[in-house]
C-alpha positions as CSV (number, residue, x, y, z in Angstrom):
1,X,-66.0,-75.2,48.2
2,X,-66.2,-75.4,52.0
3,X,-65.7,-72.4,54.2
4,X,-62.6,-74.1,55.8
5,X,-60.9,-74.3,52.4
6,X,-61.8,-70.6,51.7
7,X,-60.2,-69.6,55.0
8,X,-57.1,-71.7,54.2
9,X,-56.7,-70.0,50.8
10,X,-57.2,-66.6,52.3
11,X,-54.6,-67.3,55.0
12,X,-52.1,-68.6,52.5
13,X,-52.6,-65.4,50.4
14,X,-52.1,-63.2,53.4
15,X,-48.9,-65.0,54.4
16,X,-47.6,-64.9,50.8
17,X,-48.2,-61.1,50.6
18,X,-46.5,-60.6,54.0
19,X,-43.5,-62.7,52.9
20,X,-43.3,-60.7,49.6
21,X,-43.6,-57.4,51.5
22,X,-40.8,-58.6,53.9
23,X,-38.5,-59.4,51.0
24,X,-38.8,-56.0,49.2
25,X,-37.1,-52.8,50.3
26,X,-36.2,-49.5,48.6
27,X,-32.8,-47.8,48.6
28,X,-33.0,-44.0,48.3
29,X,-30.4,-42.1,46.2
30,X,-29.0,-40.5,49.3
31,X,-28.5,-43.9,51.0
32,X,-26.7,-47.2,50.9
33,X,-27.9,-50.3,52.6
34,X,-25.8,-53.0,54.3
35,X,-27.5,-56.5,54.3
36,X,-26.9,-58.5,57.4
37,X,-27.9,-62.2,57.6
38,X,-28.1,-63.7,61.1
39,X,-25.7,-61.1,62.4
40,X,-23.1,-61.5,59.6
41,X,-22.7,-58.8,56.9
42,X,-23.6,-60.2,53.5
43,X,-23.3,-57.4,51.0
44,X,-24.0,-53.7,50.2
45,X,-26.8,-52.3,48.1
46,X,-25.4,-49.0,46.9
47,X,-27.5,-48.4,43.9
48,X,-30.8,-46.7,44.4
49,X,-34.1,-48.5,43.5
50,X,-36.2,-51.5,44.5
51,X,-34.3,-54.3,46.1
52,X,-35.0,-57.8,47.3
53,X,-33.7,-59.7,50.4
54,X,-34.3,-63.0,52.1
55,X,-37.2,-62.5,54.5
56,X,-36.9,-63.3,58.2
57,X,-33.1,-63.9,58.0
58,X,-31.9,-60.7,56.4
59,X,-31.9,-57.3,58.2
60,X,-30.8,-53.9,56.8
61,X,-28.7,-51.1,58.1
62,X,-28.9,-47.8,56.1
63,X,-26.1,-45.3,55.9
64,X,-26.2,-41.8,54.5
65,X,-24.0,-41.6,51.3
66,X,-23.8,-37.8,51.3
67,X,-21.0,-35.7,52.7
68,X,-21.1,-35.2,56.5
69,X,-19.7,-32.3,58.4
70,X,-18.0,-32.9,61.8
71,X,-17.3,-29.8,63.9
72,X,-14.7,-30.5,66.6
73,X,-14.9,-28.6,69.9
74,X,-12.3,-25.9,70.7
75,X,-9.1,-27.2,72.2
76,X,-5.8,-25.6,73.3
77,X,-2.7,-26.6,71.3
78,X,0.9,-25.8,72.2
79,X,2.9,-24.7,69.1
80,X,6.5,-25.3,68.4
81,X,7.5,-21.9,69.9
82,X,5.6,-22.8,73.1
83,X,2.7,-20.4,72.3
84,X,-0.8,-21.6,73.2
85,X,-3.7,-21.2,70.8
86,X,-7.3,-22.3,70.8
87,X,-8.2,-24.2,67.6
88,X,-11.6,-25.3,66.2
89,X,-11.7,-27.6,63.2
90,X,-14.3,-29.0,60.8
91,X,-14.0,-32.1,58.8
92,X,-16.0,-33.1,55.7
93,X,-16.4,-36.9,55.1
94,X,-18.6,-39.6,53.7
95,X,-19.0,-43.3,54.3
96,X,-17.3,-44.9,51.3
97,X,-17.3,-48.6,52.5
98,X,-20.4,-49.4,54.5
99,X,-19.2,-53.0,55.2
100,X,-15.9,-51.8,56.7
101,X,-17.6,-49.0,58.4
102,X,-20.1,-51.4,60.1
103,X,-17.3,-53.7,61.2
104,X,-15.0,-50.9,62.4
105,X,-17.4,-48.5,64.2
106,X,-20.9,-49.6,63.6
107,X,-22.7,-46.3,64.2
108,X,-22.2,-42.7,63.0
109,X,-21.8,-41.5,66.6
110,X,-18.9,-43.9,67.2
111,X,-17.3,-42.9,63.8
112,X,-17.6,-39.1,64.8
113,X,-15.9,-39.8,68.1
114,X,-13.0,-41.7,66.5
115,X,-12.7,-39.2,63.7
116,X,-12.5,-36.3,66.2
117,X,-9.7,-38.1,68.1
118,X,-7.8,-38.6,64.8
119,X,-8.1,-35.0,63.9
120,X,-7.0,-33.9,67.4
121,X,-4.0,-36.2,67.4
122,X,-2.8,-35.1,64.0
123,X,-3.5,-31.5,64.8
124,X,-1.4,-31.5,68.0
125,X,1.4,-33.5,66.3
126,X,1.7,-31.2,63.3
127,X,1.1,-27.8,65.0
128,X,3.6,-28.8,67.7
129,X,6.3,-28.4,65.1
130,X,5.4,-24.9,63.8
131,X,5.6,-21.4,65.2
132,X,2.8,-18.9,65.6
133,X,4.4,-16.7,62.9
134,X,4.3,-19.7,60.4
135,X,0.7,-20.4,61.3
136,X,-0.3,-16.8,60.5
137,X,1.5,-16.9,57.2
138,X,0.7,-18.6,53.9
139,X,2.5,-21.6,55.2
140,X,-0.7,-22.4,57.1
141,X,-2.2,-23.9,54.0
142,X,0.6,-26.4,53.8
143,X,0.3,-27.4,57.5
144,X,-3.5,-27.9,57.1
145,X,-2.9,-30.0,54.0
146,X,-0.5,-32.3,55.9
147,X,-3.1,-32.7,58.7
148,X,-5.8,-33.5,56.1
149,X,-3.7,-36.1,54.4
150,X,-2.8,-37.8,57.6
151,X,-6.5,-38.0,58.8
152,X,-7.7,-39.2,55.4
153,X,-5.2,-42.0,55.4
154,X,-6.2,-43.2,58.9
155,X,-9.9,-42.9,58.2
156,X,-9.7,-45.3,55.3
157,X,-9.6,-48.2,57.8
158,X,-12.9,-47.1,59.2
159,X,-14.6,-47.1,55.7
160,X,-14.6,-43.3,55.7
161,X,-13.4,-41.0,52.9
162,X,-12.2,-37.7,54.3
163,X,-12.5,-34.9,51.7
164,X,-11.6,-31.9,53.7
165,X,-10.1,-30.8,57.1
166,X,-9.9,-27.1,57.8
167,X,-9.1,-24.8,60.7
168,X,-12.4,-23.1,61.5
169,X,-10.8,-20.8,64.1
170,X,-7.3,-20.4,65.5
171,X,-7.0,-17.7,68.2
172,X,-4.9,-17.0,71.2
173,X,-6.5,-17.7,74.6
174,X,-8.2,-14.8,76.2
175,X,-5.4,-14.3,78.8
176,X,-2.7,-14.2,76.1
177,X,-4.8,-12.0,73.8
178,X,-5.3,-9.5,76.7
179,X,-1.6,-9.5,77.6
180,X,-0.7,-8.9,73.9
181,X,-3.3,-6.2,73.6
182,X,-1.9,-4.4,76.8
183,X,1.7,-4.7,75.5
184,X,0.7,-3.3,72.1
185,X,-1.3,-0.5,73.8
186,X,1.8,0.4,75.9
187,X,4.0,0.3,72.9
188,X,1.7,2.6,70.8
189,X,1.5,5.0,73.7
190,X,5.3,5.2,74.0
191,X,5.6,5.7,70.3
192,X,2.9,8.5,70.5
193,X,4.8,10.3,73.2
194,X,8.1,10.1,71.2
195,X,6.3,11.4,68.1
196,X,4.7,14.2,70.1
197,X,8.1,15.2,71.6
198,X,9.8,15.0,68.3
199,X,7.0,17.1,66.7
200,X,7.3,19.7,69.5
201,X,11.1,19.9,68.8
202,X,10.5,20.3,65.1
203,X,7.9,23.0,65.8
204,X,10.4,24.9,68.0
205,X,13.0,24.7,65.3
206,X,10.6,25.8,62.6
207,X,9.3,28.7,64.8
208,X,12.9,29.8,65.5
209,X,13.9,29.7,61.9
210,X,10.7,31.6,60.9
211,X,11.4,34.3,63.5
212,X,15.0,34.7,62.3
213,X,13.8,34.9,58.7
214,X,11.2,37.4,59.7
215,X,13.7,39.6,61.4
216,X,16.1,39.5,58.5
217,X,13.3,40.1,56.0
218,X,11.9,43.1,58.0
219,X,15.4,44.6,58.4
220,X,16.0,44.3,54.7
221,X,12.6,45.7,53.8
222,X,13.0,48.6,56.3
223,X,16.5,49.3,54.8
224,X,15.2,49.4,51.3
225,X,12.2,51.5,52.4
226,X,14.5,54.0,54.1
227,X,16.6,54.2,50.9
228,X,13.6,54.6,48.7
229,X,12.1,57.2,51.1
230,X,15.4,59.2,51.1
231,X,15.6,59.1,47.4
232,X,12.0,60.2,47.1
233,X,12.6,63.1,49.5
234,X,15.6,64.1,47.5
235,X,13.6,64.0,44.3
236,X,10.8,66.0,46.0
237,X,13.2,68.6,47.2
238,X,14.7,69.0,43.7
239,X,11.2,69.3,42.2
240,X,10.2,71.9,44.9
241,X,13.5,73.8,44.4
242,X,12.9,73.9,40.6
243,X,9.3,75.1,41.1
244,X,10.3,77.7,43.6
245,X,13.0,79.1,41.3
246,X,10.4,79.5,38.5
247,X,7.7,81.5,40.5
248,X,8.7,82.3,44.1
249,X,5.6,84.4,44.7
250,X,3.2,81.6,43.6
251,X,5.1,79.1,45.6
252,X,5.0,81.3,48.7
253,X,1.2,81.7,48.2
254,X,0.7,77.9,47.8
255,X,2.7,77.2,50.9
256,X,0.6,79.8,52.8
257,X,-2.6,78.2,51.6
258,X,-1.4,74.8,52.7
259,X,-0.5,76.2,56.1
260,X,-4.0,77.8,56.4
261,X,-5.6,74.5,55.5
262,X,-3.7,72.6,58.1
263,X,-3.9,75.3,60.8
264,X,-7.6,76.1,60.3
265,X,-8.9,72.5,60.1
266,X,-11.6,71.4,62.5
267,X,-9.2,68.9,64.1
268,X,-6.7,71.7,65.1
269,X,-6.8,73.7,68.3
270,X,-8.3,77.2,68.3
271,X,-5.9,80.1,67.4
272,X,-6.1,83.5,68.9
273,X,-4.3,86.1,66.8
274,X,-4.1,89.9,66.5
275,X,-5.4,91.5,63.2
276,X,-1.9,92.6,62.2
277,X,-0.4,89.2,62.7
278,X,1.9,88.1,60.0
279,X,0.0,84.8,59.7
280,X,-3.1,86.7,58.5
281,X,-1.2,88.8,55.9
282,X,-2.6,86.9,53.0
283,X,-6.2,87.5,54.2
284,X,-5.5,91.3,54.5
285,X,-3.6,92.0,51.3
286,X,-4.3,89.0,49.1
287,X,-1.6,87.5,46.8
288,X,0.9,89.8,45.2
289,X,0.1,90.7,41.6
290,X,3.7,90.7,40.6
291,X,6.3,88.1,40.9
292,X,9.5,86.9,39.4
293,X,9.2,84.7,36.3
């Protein structure tokens, strides 16, 4: 075999391998491939695995078959009650029809731009009919569901399946929030002043009633004490009279000893008396040995 023939066979083999390599491609389980022949879409390879195409004439465009998340920038929306709020949304979607997607938008960036516009339009139209009170109530879920349904129906034409549209954030603008905060602060301060004034008035009423009750109670207690003290004095006088009538001499001696104890205590002033003073009679003569029984 001549060398020229060997080179020819080798060349044919290389070309054959190159053609075979150009006709084979792999679709991952997270992808779907669109086959384009001379610029015209020919079909979709959605199942994962080893695939074949016509070499040189067929080209491939791969799209991700997984769910994508689109986060829209914050935008101001005017509600039905003319309140302004700043809204951020996020949208979950996937490419359900690669052929229609390619014909309608072509790239994921174009699809994201159009989907963002759809969400913004539906959001402004629907929220423009509701009030801020409704948006902060359980009715919010119903409004979001309407927006999601509207966006999903429009996205079908782009070959996109929208599975979820949600409000990521819905807040008042900073200026409005500050004004509301200042108004709430003023209102709370006014209520605090009213409560303090009312509390002071109640305290005065309670203090006045307590003083009146105290005066009445003390008067009643003092009256009862005076009555009890008088009755005790009367009983004491009766007891002393009965004791005196039984032994006057002993009673006189007992009273004299009490007088000595009180008069001669260390806390009493000094007494200067003559020896024959009546006060010292008990010290001179002692108690009488006789007395009435």
